[in-house]
N, C-alpha and C positions, 0 to 999 in steps of 0.2 A: 426557306428563306421565306420570313411574310409579305403578301404581297397582296397589297391592299386591291380589294378590286369591289370597293362598294365605301361612298362617304356617308356620315354623316350627316344634314347641317338639319341651320332651326325650320320650323313650319312657318310659310310667310304669316309677315302681321294680319290676321286676322280681330275683328272689331265681335262676330259672333262667339270665335275660341274663348278671346277671354269674359263674358258676358258668361258661357258655358261655363269654364271653370271657378269663376267668383259665384258660382253659387252649389261649390257640393259641398258647402251645410247642406243641405235639403238630399245627399242621397243613402244612398240605406252601406252600399257597395263598393267600389274604385277596384274594379282587375286587371291590376297592369300586362301587358303581350312580348313585354319586353328593358331587360337592363335599360337599352334604352329611351323607353318609354320613361320608366322609372328616374333618367337623370335630365329631357327632361321635361318629364309633365312638370317633377315640385319643383326648379326653375316658376315656371310656369304659376302658379299655380299661389294668390292674394297671397299668405302664409309661409307658401314655399316648405308645406308640409301640409298629411294629409291631420282635419281632423280626429277626435279619438275617439270620436261615434264610429266611426263609418269599418268597417267590417271593407277588409284589403288579401285581398285576391291572387296567386302572383299565377304564372301561368309554366312553371320549373322553379328547379331550386335555383341555375344563374341569377332569373331574374328576384327571385323571395333574398339570398342574400346582396341585394343591390337593395332597394327596400330593406334588410337588417341596422349594414354600415348606413344605413343618412336616420335609425335610428326611431324605425318603425318597424313592428309589428305584425305578422303576415296573420290570416289568422285561416288560412286554407291557402294552400299544396298540394300539385298530384302528387301521391306515392311513385309514379311508376309514370317517366315517360315528358314532355314538354313541350305540348301541345295545342293545341285547339281540346284535339276528340279525347288528352285525356283530360283536361283540365273538367271538359261539359259529362265528367264521369264519375264524379269528386256528385258523394252524398250532401254538399252544403249546396251544392246548384238544381237540387232535382225540382219537380217542378211544384211540389209539393213546398220546397221551401225558398224560393225563388218567385213565387207568383205572385202578383203585384209588389215587389223590391223594383226598385230606381236603383238602375249600372250604371255607373259608367265604366269607360275602353279606354284603357292613355294607348296610343297604338301608334304608330304608325302612320304616312299617309294613305290612302290603298292599300291599309291591310286584307286579310284574309275577314271574307263575309259568317264567316260558321258561323263562331262563337256567337253577334249577337243576334243574329239570326232566331237561334234554337231556345236561344234565351226567352227569345220574344218570344218565340214560340210555347214555351212553357212559365209563360205566363210574368216574364220581365213586364219593366218601362226605362229601353234602350239609349244613349245617350254614348257616340261617340269624344274624345276628345285627343284628334292627331294633333302631336303634339310636336309631329321632328319627321323630317322629312329621308328615304332612302337615291342615290344620285350619281349612277354612275361614273371612278374617276377620269378628267382627263390626261393623265396622264400615266400609264404601267412606269414607271423610270422610278427604284429601292436606291431612295440612297444616293441622288441620277448616275443612279447605270439599269442603263434599260433589263428591262425583265426580259429577259428567252427562252420559246416552249422547249426548244434546246436540248436545255441545260436541264430540263428536270425532270423526275424518271419517274415519281408522282403525287396529284394536289389532292388537298384535305381540301373543299364543300359545305357552307353549313350552311346558305340558305338555295330557293333555287333564286332572287334575284341575282345571287357571287355569283352562278352558274350560270346566267343572258347576260350579268354585264365582260362577263373576260368572252367571251365570243362577240360581242362589241367592241371592248377595249383590240383582242386582236387579230377581229376582218377577216377574210371569206381567205386572206391567204394559208391565215393557222387554224385555217379546218377544219382539215381535213386530220392536224394530231393533236387539235381538240377532240375530235370523234375521238383518236388508238388512242390518247393518253389516259390509262391510271389513276383515276377519279376514289377517292371511302367521301363516305356521303353521307350525316345521320338522320333518316331516316326514310319510309316505307316512297310515300311524296318526293322527299328527292331525289330517291334512285327511278319511283317512273317516268320521272323530270325532265332525267338528263339523259335517258335514254331517247324520250321523247325527240329531244337534240341530235339523239342520233352517238350517244359517247357507248364507246362498243364492254373497255375494260370498266364498271362500276362495283363497288366492294359498301355496303353499311354493314357502317357499326356496332356497338351496343350503343351508346347513345351520347349522345353528346363533347362531356365531358374532353380533356385535352388525355386521360388520362384511355377514351377509348378510340379514340383517335389516331392513340403508339399502337395500343392494339391489333387494330382493321390493316394499321403499317407495315408490322411486325406476321402477321400474320399472310401477308401478299406478298413481302420479302418472301420469306418458311416459304 
């Protein structure tokens, strides 16, 4: 069962954001944090696409695929991993390569500061284009049917906000069930966050892909 635990909405209209995106041609590098950043960022660009001269960086394979589908060639994507830590290991983002470069990071509102802070420490000039918002759904129904935790044997969670939203959506009455329900997560950081919230049975998948999640579920079942 697919249960939406996060909603993606357009960023609120912002003149500063519009002015920033209008200057995209003056930037050396565009970094996309997610496929959502690709979708919403390209919608807001004046020409609906990136300049030819800009270097394009994707945080992972899913983001790179979204860029490719939009007709853009990706210059940098981590060979392994799909987060800021993995991206920062790319040789193209070493201090010797990035110093003095102007970088626009396309992301959602309130994203992690690690990537931008590290690139600034390496000498880059960084601007954030926060092109969408992540919100908690107002309902937990799917196709008009209320999702009940008692019907769930194992759940997959792919971000900290999704997990936080689940606790918000189900409230204190279902807190104990959420903590005891087996969860499959996709990163060490999310694993630590789940345990901090009190989740007792947390399994780490090898990656974020559907195959990785199914593999982890099968391992739990066996």
